[in-house]
C-alpha positions in Angstrom: 15.1 14.3 12.1 13.3 13.7 15.4 12.9 10.2 16.9 10.0 8.5 15.2 8.0 5.3 15.1 7.6 3.4 11.8 5.9 0.1 12.8 3.2 -1.0 15.2 5.7 -3.3 17.0 9.3 -2.9 18.0 11.8 -3.9 15.3 15.2 -2.4 16.3 17.2 -3.6 13.3 14.6 -2.5 10.7 14.1 0.8 12.6 17.8 1.4 12.5 18.1 0.6 8.7 15.2 2.9 7.8 16.4 5.7 10.1 19.9 5.6 8.7 18.6 5.9 5.2 16.3 8.8 6.1 19.2 10.6 7.8 21.3 10.2 4.6 18.4 11.2 2.4 17.7 14.3 4.6 21.3 15.4 4.1 21.0 15.1 0.4 17.6 16.8 0.2 18.8 19.8 2.3 20.8 20.9 -0.7 17.8 21.4 -3.0 17.1 25.1 -3.7 13.8 26.4 -2.4 13.1 23.3 -0.3 10.2 23.8 2.0 9.7 20.2 3.3 10.6 16.6 2.5 8.1 14.2 4.0 7.9 10.4 4.4 4.2 9.5 4.0 2.3 6.2 3.7 2.2 3.5 6.4 5.8 4.0 7.6 5.3 7.8 7.9 2.2 7.2 10.0 3.8 4.5 12.3 1.7 1.8 10.7 4.2 0.3 8.3 4.1 -3.4 7.4 6.7 -6.0 8.4 7.0 -9.3 6.5 8.1 -12.3 8.5 9.3 -15.0 6.1 7.7 -18.4 6.7 11.1 -20.1 6.9 11.9 -18.1 10.1 14.2 -15.7 8.1 14.9 -12.2 9.2 11.9 -9.8 9.1 12.0 -7.2 6.4 10.2 -4.1 5.2 7.2 -4.8 3.0 5.4 -1.6 1.8 6.8 0.9 -0.6 8.3 4.1 0.8 6.4 7.2 -0.3 8.2 10.5 -0.2 6.8 14.0 -1.0 9.2 16.8 -1.6 7.9 20.4 -1.6 10.2 22.4 -3.8 9.9 24.4 -7.1 11.9 21.7 -8.9 14.2 18.7 -8.3 16.5 17.3 -11.1 15.3 13.8 -12.2 18.8 12.5 -11.9 18.9 13.5 -8.2 15.7 11.7 -7.4 17.0 8.6 -9.4 20.1 8.5 -7.2 18.0 8.7 -4.0 15.7 5.9 -5.2 18.6 3.7 -6.3 20.4 4.1 -2.9 17.3 3.4 -0.9 16.3 0.3 -2.9 19.8 -1.0 -2.5 19.9 -0.4 1.2 16.3 -1.5 2.1 15.2 -3.9 -0.7 11.9 -2.3 -1.3 10.5 0.1 -4.0 10.8 3.8 -3.3 8.7 6.6 -4.9 9.5 10.3 -4.7 7.0 12.9 -5.9 7.8 16.6 -6.3 5.0 19.0 -5.3 5.1 22.8 -6.0 4.7 24.5 -2.6 2.7 27.4 -4.0 0.2 25.1 -5.8 -0.1 22.9 -2.7 -1.0 25.9 -0.5 -3.9 26.6 -2.9 -5.0 23.0 -3.3 -8.5 21.7 -2.4 -8.9 19.3 0.5 -8.6 15.5 -0.2 -8.2 12.3 1.6 -4.6 12.0 0.4 -3.7 15.5 1.7 -5.4 14.8 5.0 -3.4 11.6 5.5 -0.2 13.2 4.4 -0.4 16.2 6.8 -2.0 14.4 9.8 0.9 12.0 10.3 4.3 12.0 8.5 8.0 12.0 9.2 9.9 15.2 8.4 13.0 14.1 6.5 14.3 17.6 5.7 13.0 21.1 5.6 10.8 23.0 8.0 8.1 21.5 10.1 7.0 25.1 10.8 6.2 25.5 7.1 4.2 22.3 7.2 2.3 23.5 10.3 1.6 26.8 8.5 -0.3 25.1 5.7 -4.1 25.9 5.4 -6.0 24.0 8.1 -8.5 22.8 5.5 -5.9 20.4 4.1 -5.4 18.6 7.4 -9.0 18.4 8.7 -11.0 15.2 8.2 -14.2 17.2 8.2 -13.1 19.1 5.1 -12.7 16.0 3.0 -15.2 16.2 0.2 -17.8 13.4 -0.1 -16.6 12.4 -3.6 -13.3 11.3 -2.0 -15.0 8.2 -0.7 -16.0 7.2 -4.2 -12.6 8.1 -5.6 -11.0 5.7 -3.2 -13.1 2.9 -4.5 -12.4 3.9 -8.1 -8.7 3.6 -7.4 -9.1 0.2 -5.9 -11.6 -0.8 -8.6 -9.0 -0.1 -11.4 -6.6 -2.6 -9.7 -9.5 -5.1 -9.2 -10.0 -5.1 -13.0 -6.4 -6.2 -13.5 -6.5 -8.9 -10.8 -9.6 -10.5 -12.4 -7.9 -10.6 -15.8 -4.8 -12.2 -14.1 -7.0 -14.8 -12.4 -8.4 -15.8 -15.8 -4.9 -16.1 -17.2 -5.2 -13.2 -19.6 -2.3 -11.1 -18.2 0.8 -11.4 -16.0 1.2 -9.6 -12.7 4.1 -9.3 -10.3 4.3 -11.8 -7.5 2.1 -10.9 -4.6 0.3 -8.1 -6.5 -3.2 -9.6 -6.2 -2.8 -10.4 -2.5 -1.8 -6.8 -1.8 -4.7 -5.4 -3.9 -7.2 -7.6 -2.2 -6.0 -6.5 1.2 -6.2 -2.8 0.2 -9.7 -3.3 -1.2 -10.9 -4.9 2.0 -9.7 -1.8 3.8 -11.1 0.6 1.2 -14.6 -0.7 1.2 -15.2 0.2 4.8 -12.9 3.3 4.7 -15.1 4.7 1.9 -18.2 4.2 4.0 -16.6 6.0 6.9 -15.5 8.9 4.6 -18.9 9.2 3.2 -20.3 9.5 6.7 -17.6 12.2 7.7 -15.9 9.7 10.1 -12.6 9.1 8.3 -9.4 9.0 10.3 -5.7 8.7 9.3 -5.1 5.6 11.5 -6.5 2.3 10.2 -6.8 1.0 13.8 -9.0 4.0 14.7 -11.0 3.5 11.5 -11.6 -0.1 12.4 -12.9 1.0 15.9 -15.2 3.6 14.4 -17.0 1.0 12.2 -19.1 -0.3 15.1 -20.6 3.1 15.7 -22.0 3.6 12.2 -25.8 3.5 11.9 -26.4 4.0 8.2 -24.6 1.2 6.5 -24.5 -0.4 3.0 -25.5 -4.0 2.1 -23.1 -6.7 3.2 -22.0 -4.6 6.1 -21.0 -7.5 8.4 -18.8 -8.9 5.6 -17.2 -5.4 5.1 -16.4 -5.1 8.8 -14.8 -8.5 8.9 -12.8 -7.7 5.7 -11.6 -4.5 7.2 -10.2 -6.3 10.2 -8.4 -8.7 7.8 -7.1 -5.7 5.9 -5.6 -4.1 9.0 -3.9 -7.4 10.0 -2.4 -7.7 6.5 -1.3 -4.1 6.5 0.8 -4.7 9.7 1.8 -8.3 9.1 1.6 -9.1 5.4 1.7 -12.7 4.2 2.3 -14.5 1.0 -0.1 -17.3 0.4 1.5 -18.4 -2.8 -1.9 -19.3 -4.3 -2.0 -19.8 -8.1 -4.0 -17.3 -10.2 -7.0 -19.6 -10.7 -7.5 -19.9 -7.0 -8.2 -16.2 -6.8 -11.2 -16.3 -9.2 -13.9 -16.9 -6.6 -12.6 -14.4 -4.0 -12.3 -11.7 -6.6 -15.8 -12.4 -7.9 -17.1 -11.9 -4.4 -15.2 -8.7 -4.0 -16.4 -7.5 -7.4 -20.0 -7.9 -6.4 -19.6 -6.1 -3.1 -17.5 -3.4 -4.7 -20.4 -2.6 -7.1 -23.1 -2.6 -4.3 -21.0 -0.5 -2.0 -19.9 2.0 -4.7 -23.5 2.5 -5.9 -24.8 2.8 -2.3 -22.2 5.6 -1.6 -22.9 7.4 -4.9 -26.6 7.2 -4.5 -26.3 9.0 -1.2 -23.8 11.5 -2.5 -25.9 12.3 -5.6 -29.2 12.0 -3.8 -30.7 9.7 -6.4 -31.7 6.1 -6.8 -29.2 3.7 -8.4 -30.5 0.2 -8.8 -27.5 -1.0 -10.9 -24.6 -0.2 -13.1 -26.8 0.9 -16.0 -28.6 3.4 -13.8 -25.3 4.9 -12.8 -24.1 5.1 -16.4 -27.3 6.9 -17.4 -27.5 9.1 -14.4 -28.3 12.6 -15.6 -26.9 14.3 -12.6 -23.5 16.1 -12.7 -21.1 13.7 -10.8 -18.9 16.7 -9.9 -21.1 19.7 -9.4 -18.4 21.7 -7.6 -16.2 21.7 -10.7 -16.6 25.0 -12.6 -18.1 24.5 -16.1 -15.4 26.7 -17.7 -12.6 24.5 -16.2 -14.3 21.4 -17.6 -14.5 23.1 -21.0 -10.7 23.8 -20.8 -10.0 20.2 -19.9 -12.0 19.0 -22.9 -10.2 21.5 -25.2 -6.8 20.3 -23.9 -7.9 16.7 -24.7 -8.2 17.5 -28.4 -4.4 17.3 -28.5 -4.5 13.7 -27.2 -4.7 10.9 -29.7 -7.3 9.1 -27.6 -9.8 11.5 -26.0 -13.0 11.2 -24.1 -16.3 12.3 -25.8 -17.2 15.9 -25.1 -20.0 16.7 -22.7 -20.7 20.4 -21.8 -20.3 21.2 -18.1 -19.2 17.6 -17.3 -15.8 16.8 -15.8 -14.1 14.1 -18.1 -13.7 12.0 -15.0 -17.4 11.3 -14.9 -17.2 9.1 -18.0 -14.2 7.2 -16.6 -16.1 6.4 -13.3 -19.2 5.3 -15.3 -17.2 3.1 -17.6 -15.4 1.4 -14.7 -18.7 0.5 -13.0 -19.9 -0.9 -16.3 -16.7 -2.9 -16.8 -16.8 -4.4 -13.4 -20.5 -5.2 -13.8 -19.6 -6.9 -17.0 -23.1 -6.8 -18.5 -22.6 -4.1 -21.2 -19.1 -3.6 -22.6 -20.6 -1.6 -25.5 -22.0 1.0 -23.1 -18.6 1.2 -21.4 -16.9 1.7 -24.8 -19.4 4.5 -25.6 -18.6 6.3 -22.4 -14.9 6.2 -23.3 -15.4 7.0 -27.0 -13.8 3.6 -27.8 -16.3 1.9 -30.1 -14.9 -1.4 -31.3 -12.8 -2.1 -28.3 -13.6 -4.8 -25.8 -12.0 -7.0 -23.2 -8.5 -6.1 -22.1 -8.1 -3.3 -24.7 -11.2 -1.6 -23.3 -10.0 -1.9 -19.7 -6.6 -0.5 -20.6 -8.2 2.4 -22.4 -10.2 3.1 -19.2 -7.0 2.9 -17.1 -5.2 5.2 -19.4 -7.9 7.9 -19.1 -8.0 7.3 -15.3 -4.3 8.0 -15.0 -4.9 11.3 -16.9 -7.9 12.2 -14.7 -7.3 10.3 -11.4 
């Protein structure tokens, strides 16, 4: 493993801890049959990992999860479990390892995630030459499809649903969850606008600089730019405000309003149609995913018949379309019945309906 940078500032002790774990992990992963590459992704893989400085002047510590991607035909679950256990014991943070089939990845379509992964990462084990030989379309920002901007907001919107329920006292969430989600959402709103304009970049610092050059911008643009700067600061130097759940109600309501206006603005341009509100989006007759072959969508619906809870069938439409429409309706809050109809969940409301939406989203992210 070559020398690498994990943080925006020098932190010798943390750097050493992380580097020692990666060296151990690389030795373990090298034994996996058919291994092509084992990559550290996320903020630490891009040199933009967060460092938490305790308010009581305690020793700084890692903050973000570690995200690993191993390109191999298969890896025993027990092996991955041992890697995760060792890392969480050494570093005190959550660790996630995902296995990706090398052949399927080579044939994959471009996405924001693949671009981020391949643009900047740390090679833990395997061959950098194999990574460099991957199709150029997977590592080019210009190849990211426009729908990726909306997908980013959908991902953050799903978490926003949960945070709002938590602020009302309906559900419990882990400590600091809402603060992290709010920070990610503040970044995502402007990042999605950049992506929709073809200006996305792997570095959050560079993305923040590019915001000032945009000409065609959504409503609340000044607020979005200010939030993005706040999100960058939190990403590098996260904090823990310790605010009670009820104190988050007003900030989350404001984010909800801006999420809806920004999402509809981006989708209106992508679909080239007018969208005055959530109900317009839910009734939009246009195919939200026109590049998805109709036969593949039919196969997806047929496979869904084996699931106990399935989305209503719509010829030629990707099942994901109903999930996106239901999320907008749920965040808008004006027509839960229409959201339930999108999901084929008549009779559900409140938390149950939101959880049904999340369950479908995990199946069709």
